[in-house]
N, C-alpha and C positions, 0 to 999 in steps of 0.2 A: 442439330442441334452442336456445341460447343463445348469439350470436355475440355479441363485444363488442371495436371496435377501438378505441385515440384514440393519434394519430401525434401530435407535435413536431418542428420544424425545426428551425432555426440557421444562420443564415450564407443562402446562396443561392447554386444553380450547375445550371447546366443539368442537368445530369449528374445530379443528385444523386437515390440508391435508397433508391425507398424502402427412492426407487428406489417405487419401489411405494407408498410410505405418503404418506400424503398430507400437502397442505401445509398448513400448521396458520394463515400469515398469507399468504395469496396477491394481496394489499395490498398489501405493502411494497416486493412488481419493482411498482404502479402510483406507488408514490412514488418508486421509482427515474427510474423514468420522470420526472414532474414534475421533480428533482432534474439531471437530465442534458439532459433537452432546453430548457432557456434559455442551455448552456453559449456563451462567447463564444468568439472566436480571436485571438491579434493577426494583423496584417495585412488584407489584404484580402478580405473577410467574402463578396465575391460570388466567392470564388472555392475557397471551402472551407463542408462542407456535415456537423454533424452531425444524423442528423434517429435516433428513437427513434421504435420502433411498439410499443403493448403491445395481445395480442389476448389476450382471454378468450373461452372457453369451457367453461358447467354442458351435459352431457350426462347425460340419462337413459337408461336403461331400465324402461322401462315393463309391459310383458311381454316371452313371448318370450326368443331369447336363451340365456345359460349360466345367468346369473339378472337379476334383478330389483335398482335400486342409480343410486347416481350421483358420477360423477366431477366434477373443479373440473381441466382442463387448458388453463394458458396457454404464451406467446409473449412471449419480451423480443425485440427484434430492435434494433441499436445501432452504423448504419453511418455509417463515416467518406469524403465524396467530395472528394480534392484536384487543382483541374488544377496542375499540375504544369508547365504551358507557362507561365501568368501568375507562378507562387511561384520556380519556378526559370530563368523562361526555358529548357525545352529544347522546343523545339517538338514538339506531338503529344503530351506526358505526362500520363497519371492516372494517380492512385493510388487505387485503391480496401480498405477495411478493414468486418472486419463481424464482431461479438461477437453471438455466436446465445443463453440461455440458455432452455430448456425444465422445466416440473416436476415433470417422469415420472409424471406417473397413470398408468396404463392401463383402458382404458373397453373396445378392443374385446374381446383374450382374458380378460381378470375378468369382464365381463358382456353383452356383445354379438357375442362369436363368430362376427362377420361374416368375409369373406376375405382380403378388401380393407380391410377398415375402417372408420373415419366421415371421421375430423377428419385433416385433412392437418397436423397440429402435432403429432399422438402421438407421445412420443420419450424415450427414456433419458431419466430428468432428468442433465444437464449442465449447465455455460456451459461455450463452445465460444467458440473463433477458428476464425469460420469460413466464413470468404472474406477474400484477403488480395495483390489484383494490381495487377501494371503494366501501363499500356496506350498499346502508340505509335499511335502515325496513321502511315500510312509513304505520303507524298506524295499523290497525290492524297486526295482525299475517298471514302470508303470502302473504303481499304482500312488492318487493326492487324493487330497479335500482341497477344496477351493472354497473361501468362503470372503464375505463382502459385498459391495455393490456393483453387479454383477450385469452382465450382457448375454440374457441365452442365449439366444443367435449365433452368440460366438463359435458354443459346440454343438449344440443341436439344434437341426433341422437345419442344416448351413450343406451348403454343395460345392462342393469345391470349384467341380466344374462350371456352375451355377455364376463363380464370382464377375468373368468377366462385364456379366452385366449390368446396366444402372438400373434397367427399371425395377421396382421397388417387389411386385410377386419372385421375380427370381432369388431374394436370398432368403425370403423364411413364405412360407401358404397362407394364405390369406387365411386359412381356417385356422388355424396357430395366432394369427397375429395381432387377427382382429379382436381377441375376448380381451377379459378386463376394462377397468374405466379404463385405464391409457396405456394399455397394449401391456401385453406378457413378458414384460420387465425386458424390454425391445430396444431400439434406439426409435424417438432419440430419450428416452426416459427409462429408465432401469430404475432396479427395488434390490433389497439386500439379500443376499441369499444363501445355502450353503449348496455346494459336489462335490459328488464323490467320482472317482469313476477308475476303477480295472480296465487292465490290458493285461492276454493271456494268446500269444502267440496272436493269429491272425482278428482275435476278437476282443471285442472292447466292450465294456458294458461300466455306462455313467446314467446317475441317475441326482437331482436339484429338486429342494425345496426355495419356496422363494416369496415375495408377500408384495405381488401388487398394490396398488391404492382399492381398498373396499372391497376389494373378492375370496377374500379368506389367503388361507393358502396357494399356490398353487407347485402341487406335487406334478413331476414329469423323469419320463426313464427312457432311455433309448440305446441300440444291442443293433451295435454293427462286424458286419464281418470281410475281411478286406486282406483277403490273400496276396501273393507277390504277385499275381497278371495285373493289378490293379486296378480289377475290381474291387465296387464297394457295394455289401448289399443291406439297410439299413433300415432301422422299423420302432417309429417309439409311439408311447401313449403319455396322457397328459389328462389333469384333472382338477378339478378346481373342489374349495373343500366345501366354499359357502354357498354359491351357488350349483354345483352339481353340473356344471356346466366340464363336461371331458368328448377328447375324442383321440382320433390318432395318425400317422401318418407313416409310409413302407414309402422309401427314396433305395434308385439301383443308375450307381452311375458305371460305365465304362470303362475295359481300360482306354488307357492313348493308344490313337493306331494313325497310320499317316503318318510318323513322324521321320523330324529330319536327320542331322547328325546332332546335335544340341537335345534330346530327343522331346522337343516341343511335335506336340501331334493335337491329332481332332478328337473328341471327348462327347461320350452323347450320358442324357440322363432324361429320368422317367418320375416325378412325382406322384404322390393320387397320401389325401388326405383327408380327414371328414370330421366332423364337430356336434354335438348335440342337439338334431332341429326340431327336438321341443324347445329347445330358448330362442327357438325364428321359429315359429311355424309359419309368416308370414312369409317370408323367403321360399320356404318350401314349397310350400303350397304353389304361389306362382310357377315355379319354376328359374328365380336366378338369388344371383349371390347378396349378401347382405351390402355390398359396395356399389351392386348397380341398382338393388331396390330406391337405397340411399340418396343413390345421383336423379332418378325421380323424382321423388318426392320431392326433394331441394329444388327441383327447375317448374315444381306448383302440381304433377300431378295428384291425385289422389289416388289409394288406394284400390281403389274402381276402378280406376281409368285404365291404372297396368293390370288391374283382374282381366281386361276387357282386349289390351293390345295381348296378352300372353294364350288370348284363350281361353280364357279358366273363368268356371261362373263364381257369381262374387258372393250368391249366399254359401255355394262353400267353400271362399275365403269366412265369413264368417265363422261358423261352426270346425274349421279347421284352428283359428281363435280363440274360438270360445270354449274348444277341447286342452289347451295349452292353459287357458286362465283357469281352467276348473281344473284343471292336474296342478296348477301350483298355490290353489287354494286348499284344494286338497295335503296336499303335501307341506300346505304353513298348520291346519290343524295336526296333522300327528305332530309336529312337530315342537306344538303344543306353542304355536306363535298368533293361531287365531281359535278362539273357541268357534262350538259346529254353526253357534246364533249369529256369530260375526262373520261367517260364510257362507247364511243365507242372506243375510243382509245386502250384501254384496254382490251377489249374486242375480239379486234381484231388478235391477234395474243395469245388469251389463250388457242385456240387448239393446239398449237404450244408445248404453256408452258407446258400445258397438260399431253401429249404425252411424253414430257421427267420427268417429274415428274413419273410416271406410271409403263413405260419402266426402271426408273434409279434407281440405291440401295440409299438409306436414309444415309446421311450425317454421319459418329459415332460422337456422342453426343462428345459434347467439357469436357475437363474437368470444374470442376466447381458443387458448392452442388447441391445434390439429398432430394428431399423432402419423406417422407414418412409421414402415420397417424396411429394412435394409440387408 
């Protein structure tokens, strides 16, 4: 793998942030970068910043995987940050906008075949408005409210020590990243949200409500303890209002050690997370992750094949699936979304349907968006 990143900034601000066809001329986006970066703004350049960052990767599958070959992936970030207090006279106000482009080349699913992929910039080809939010600092320092189009992972389930890695699973845990139809408002598709944060000494508490597509509201909260030593201990809990999916995570980051004169050093971290197993009883029973199961099914294996490979009983798999279906139907009756008679009719042929699912092969994934996390 070769990764190259170029950044250019216009202005200065203390808070500035940094489809399957192959693109014929990726250099044109590098040229776009050079054209955008020198842009100057009227007014106070101390309080407005335009930053452009272009990242390009050359990935080659040398052996193994699904096939040999190479892909060129790229990622163009254009961000605009503005100090609303200085420009508009509104105390504690900040504005932020973020446009994102990816070329959409596919390495993981066409060549590599890994469960959680290799690159954190692999995504569907698109030019997107990725973030557009306003933040208000409230009263004393350490209190703020942010609302607008918002990347959840910019502040939640984010590990500073892991930012040097480019593999997606180091950016956010898959137990959270793989929830929701299009992900929980993370790269590359975000949604509208509201976030509140308060800091007191070494403690920080933050909570957010977001609206991912067709998943109801995603409610999430996180607490972090960061003493002066550089240690970080944190934990979060999240919950979807529509499908009752819920989970949590714990994060520990060590202080820096073996540091040099400039303060650079080594850090260690550990993260553990868990989602509701009732919403994925198949992977839970088989003892594999959702991504691992999906990869095997897309390779042509049936659920029965996977169960045998995992030394699991096929009858036990069917029982686990039937129990999950029954539980969901019972809840639907409780919520008055189904009648008791409708529940009984559905359960009458559930055994036949489950046999077909377990012994058949998964249909080929249709063309369309692919979602990653970073």
